[in-house]
C-alpha positions as CSV (number, residue, x, y, z in Angstrom):
1,M,-22.6,38.9,39.1
2,P,-22.9,35.2,40.1
3,F,-22.2,32.6,37.4
4,H,-22.4,29.0,38.2
5,D,-20.9,26.2,36.2
6,V,-22.6,22.9,35.9
7,A,-20.5,21.3,38.7
8,G,-21.4,24.1,41.0
9,G,-24.8,25.1,39.8
10,N,-27.8,26.0,41.9
11,R,-29.4,22.6,41.3
12,G,-26.5,20.7,42.8
13,V,-25.6,18.8,39.6
14,S,-22.1,17.5,39.7
15,P,-21.1,15.5,36.6
16,A,-17.4,14.8,36.4
17,G,-15.6,17.3,34.2
18,A,-18.6,19.2,33.1
19,R,-17.9,22.9,32.5
20,T,-19.9,25.8,31.3
21,G,-19.2,29.3,29.9
22,S,-15.5,28.7,29.3
23,G,-16.5,26.8,26.3
24,G,-16.3,23.4,27.8
25,Y,-18.3,20.5,26.4
26,D,-18.4,17.3,28.4
27,P,-18.5,14.3,26.0
28,A,-19.8,12.2,28.9
29,M,-23.1,14.1,29.1
30,P,-26.2,11.9,29.1
31,D,-26.9,9.9,26.0
32,E,-29.1,11.9,23.6
33,S,-31.6,9.0,23.4
34,S,-32.0,8.7,27.2
35,T,-34.5,11.5,27.7
36,D,-37.8,9.6,27.8
37,H,-38.2,10.4,31.6
38,R,-38.0,14.2,31.0
39,G,-41.0,16.5,31.3
40,A,-42.9,18.2,28.4
41,A,-40.8,20.3,26.0
42,W,-42.2,23.2,23.9
43,V,-40.4,24.4,20.8
44,I,-41.0,28.1,20.1
45,L,-40.6,29.0,16.4
46,P,-41.0,32.7,15.6
47,T,-41.8,33.2,11.9
48,Y,-41.8,36.0,9.4
49,N,-42.0,35.0,5.7
50,E,-41.1,31.4,6.3
51,A,-43.6,29.9,4.0
52,G,-41.0,27.8,2.3
53,N,-39.6,26.4,5.5
54,I,-42.3,25.9,8.1
55,D,-43.9,22.7,6.8
56,R,-40.5,21.0,6.6
57,M,-39.4,22.3,9.9
58,V,-42.4,20.9,11.8
59,E,-42.0,17.6,10.0
60,A,-38.3,17.4,10.9
61,L,-39.0,18.3,14.6
62,G,-41.7,15.6,15.0
63,P,-39.5,12.6,15.5
64,K,-37.3,14.5,18.0
65,L,-40.2,15.3,20.3
66,T,-40.8,12.0,22.0
67,H,-42.9,13.0,25.1
68,N,-46.6,12.8,24.7
69,D,-47.0,16.4,25.9
70,D,-44.3,17.9,23.7
71,R,-45.6,20.8,21.6
72,I,-44.5,23.1,18.8
73,L,-45.6,26.7,19.0
74,I,-45.4,28.8,15.8
75,V,-45.4,32.6,16.6
76,D,-46.1,34.4,13.3
77,D,-45.8,38.1,12.9
78,N,-48.5,38.5,10.2
79,S,-46.2,37.3,7.5
80,P,-47.2,38.7,4.1
81,D,-46.1,35.5,2.3
82,G,-48.9,33.5,4.0
83,T,-46.8,31.7,6.6
84,G,-49.6,32.2,9.2
85,R,-52.1,30.5,7.0
86,I,-49.8,27.6,6.4
87,A,-49.2,27.3,10.1
88,D,-53.0,27.2,10.8
89,R,-53.3,24.4,8.3
90,I,-50.5,22.5,9.9
91,A,-52.1,23.0,13.4
92,A,-55.4,21.7,12.1
93,E,-53.8,18.5,10.9
94,N,-51.4,18.1,13.8
95,P,-52.7,18.4,17.4
96,R,-49.1,18.9,18.7
97,V,-48.8,22.2,16.9
98,Q,-50.2,25.5,18.0
99,V,-50.1,28.9,16.4
100,L,-49.9,32.3,18.0
101,H,-50.7,35.2,15.6
102,R,-49.3,38.7,16.2
103,S,-50.7,41.7,14.4
104,R,-47.4,42.9,12.9
105,K,-43.7,42.5,12.9
106,Q,-42.4,43.6,16.2
107,G,-39.0,41.9,16.5
108,L,-37.5,38.6,17.5
109,G,-37.4,39.3,21.2
110,P,-41.1,40.1,21.7
111,A,-42.1,37.1,19.6
112,Y,-40.1,34.8,21.8
113,L,-41.3,36.4,25.0
114,E,-44.9,35.9,24.0
115,G,-44.2,32.3,23.1
116,F,-42.4,31.7,26.4
117,K,-45.4,32.9,28.4
118,V,-47.8,30.6,26.4
119,A,-45.5,27.6,27.1
120,L,-45.2,28.4,30.8
121,G,-49.0,28.8,31.1
122,A,-49.3,25.3,29.6
123,D,-47.0,23.8,32.2
124,A,-44.0,23.2,29.9
125,D,-41.0,21.8,31.7
126,L,-38.5,22.7,29.0
127,I,-38.8,25.6,26.5
128,I,-36.7,25.5,23.4
129,Q,-36.1,28.5,21.1
130,M,-34.8,28.1,17.6
131,D,-35.0,29.5,14.1
132,A,-37.6,28.2,11.6
133,D,-35.2,28.5,8.6
134,F,-33.1,25.4,9.3
135,S,-30.0,27.4,10.3
136,H,-30.6,25.5,13.6
137,D,-30.7,21.8,12.6
138,P,-33.5,19.9,14.4
139,A,-31.1,17.0,14.6
140,Y,-29.4,18.7,17.5
141,L,-32.5,19.0,19.6
142,P,-32.0,15.7,21.5
143,R,-28.5,17.0,22.4
144,L,-29.9,20.1,24.0
145,L,-32.7,18.1,25.8
146,A,-30.2,15.7,27.2
147,A,-27.9,18.5,28.4
148,S,-30.8,20.1,30.2
149,E,-30.4,17.4,32.8
150,L,-27.1,19.0,33.7
151,A,-27.8,22.7,33.3
152,D,-30.6,25.2,33.6
153,L,-29.9,26.9,30.3
154,V,-28.3,24.9,27.4
155,I,-26.9,26.9,24.4
156,G,-26.3,25.3,21.1
157,S,-22.9,26.9,20.5
158,R,-21.0,27.5,17.3
159,Y,-17.8,28.5,19.2
160,V,-17.0,25.6,21.4
161,P,-14.9,22.6,20.2
162,G,-17.0,20.6,17.8
163,G,-19.2,23.6,16.8
164,G,-18.9,25.6,13.6
165,I,-20.6,27.6,10.8
166,T,-21.0,26.6,7.2
167,E,-21.8,28.6,4.1
168,W,-21.0,32.1,5.6
169,G,-18.6,34.5,4.0
170,Q,-15.7,36.0,5.9
171,V,-17.5,39.3,6.7
172,R,-20.6,37.5,8.2
173,R,-18.3,35.3,10.3
174,L,-16.4,38.2,11.6
175,L,-19.6,40.1,12.5
176,S,-20.9,37.1,14.4
177,R,-17.8,36.1,16.3
178,G,-16.9,39.7,16.9
179,G,-20.4,40.3,18.4
180,S,-20.0,37.4,20.8
181,L,-16.5,38.5,21.8
182,Y,-17.6,42.1,22.3
183,S,-20.6,41.1,24.4
184,R,-18.5,38.6,26.4
185,A,-15.9,41.3,27.1
186,V,-18.3,44.0,28.1
187,L,-20.5,41.8,30.2
188,R,-17.7,39.7,31.6
189,L,-19.5,36.4,30.9
190,P,-17.5,33.3,30.2
191,V,-20.0,32.2,27.5
192,R,-18.5,31.8,24.0
193,D,-21.6,32.0,21.9
194,L,-23.6,34.9,23.5
195,T,-25.4,35.7,20.2
196,G,-26.5,32.1,19.6
197,G,-30.3,31.6,19.3
198,F,-30.6,27.8,19.7
199,K,-31.4,27.4,23.4
200,C,-33.2,25.2,25.9
201,F,-34.5,26.7,29.2
202,R,-35.7,24.9,32.2
203,R,-39.0,26.4,33.2
204,E,-37.5,27.5,36.5
205,V,-35.2,29.8,34.6
206,L,-37.9,31.7,32.8
207,E,-39.9,31.9,36.0
208,G,-36.9,33.1,37.9
209,I,-36.2,36.2,35.7
210,D,-38.7,39.0,35.0
211,L,-39.6,38.5,31.4
212,N,-41.4,41.9,31.4
213,E,-38.1,43.6,32.0
214,V,-36.4,42.1,28.9
215,A,-35.9,45.1,26.6
216,A,-34.0,43.9,23.5
217,S,-36.1,43.3,20.4
218,G,-33.4,42.3,17.8
219,Y,-30.6,39.8,18.0
220,S,-29.3,41.4,21.2
221,F,-32.2,39.6,22.7
222,Q,-30.1,36.5,22.7
223,V,-27.3,38.3,24.7
224,E,-29.7,39.8,27.1
225,M,-31.5,36.6,27.9
226,T,-28.2,34.8,28.7
227,W,-27.0,37.7,30.7
228,R,-30.1,37.7,32.8
229,V,-29.9,33.9,33.3
230,A,-26.3,34.2,34.5
231,K,-27.1,37.3,36.7
232,A,-29.9,35.3,38.4
233,G,-27.4,32.6,39.3
234,F,-28.6,29.7,37.1
235,S,-26.2,27.2,35.5
236,I,-25.4,27.4,31.8
237,M,-23.8,24.8,29.5
238,E,-22.8,25.2,25.8
239,V,-23.0,22.2,23.5
240,P,-21.6,22.2,20.0
241,I,-23.7,22.6,16.9
242,T,-23.0,23.5,13.3
243,F,-24.9,26.6,12.2
244,R,-26.0,26.6,8.5
245,E,-27.1,29.4,6.3
246,R,-30.8,29.4,5.5
247,Q,-31.7,27.7,2.3
248,Q,-34.9,29.6,1.5
249,G,-36.0,33.2,2.3
250,D,-34.0,36.2,3.2
251,S,-31.9,37.0,6.3
252,K,-33.6,39.2,8.9
253,M,-30.2,40.9,9.8
254,T,-30.2,44.6,9.3
255,T,-27.9,47.5,10.2
256,A,-30.5,48.7,12.8
257,I,-30.3,45.3,14.6
258,I,-26.5,45.5,14.7
259,A,-26.7,49.1,16.0
260,E,-29.1,48.1,18.7
261,A,-26.7,45.4,19.9
262,A,-23.8,47.8,19.9
263,W,-25.4,50.2,22.5
264,R,-27.7,47.8,24.4
265,V,-24.8,45.5,25.6
266,P,-23.0,48.2,27.5
267,A,-26.4,49.5,28.7
268,M,-26.9,46.0,30.3
269,R,-23.6,46.2,32.1
270,F,-24.4,49.7,33.4
271,R,-27.8,48.6,34.5
272,G,-26.3,45.6,36.2
273,R,-24.2,47.7,38.4
């Protein structure tokens, strides 16, 4: 399976000392404020019962999206708490916000995939995926956008130097880090945060993999997408973020999601052969 670091990636980028996968973070990466020449970025926000967060999230993202054609796409799975109605109201007031309504809760992966296709159809140059519950801090968005000049996929990583997690108990931390270590060992990928969900894709990446073949629906979707990107030969960089526990609403993690990841990761390896 080909895996290109930033210095040897398929786009020929060669910043001194930049590394990927092995957990390297190059402090000399482009200044976070120097991304005005970039193309349009779309932020995909899947929601299910995020009525207490979505207003504040859109407001926090606004100043970070500096290109005239930047957009926020809210993908709501028919939330019973009225998140979809709130999203519609936000979109009516803010022309940079769009809403995609889905008929029912079908999982994180399918929600992101539908959002990706909408963004690609609208000629987005960069597609960002992140949680709507503030576990992914919008303040890190400029860091991911800047790093996209160096790599095809940028991962906001908890497990590289400078990254971390706050407000989690020991069991949750072990599950998260153990899941990344397990996936990394099975798939033989030198990416430290394989289960991380704060990512920035260049459009060429999503066009270069067959999104219709992505099978995972839960959090193993994060692993599968990174695996497919690496398998296709695109460059990957991890940049440090601090992950925070959601302040409102309930976690979507279930035993079924954990079980799916346990069997789907080795299935990827087998299929890859």
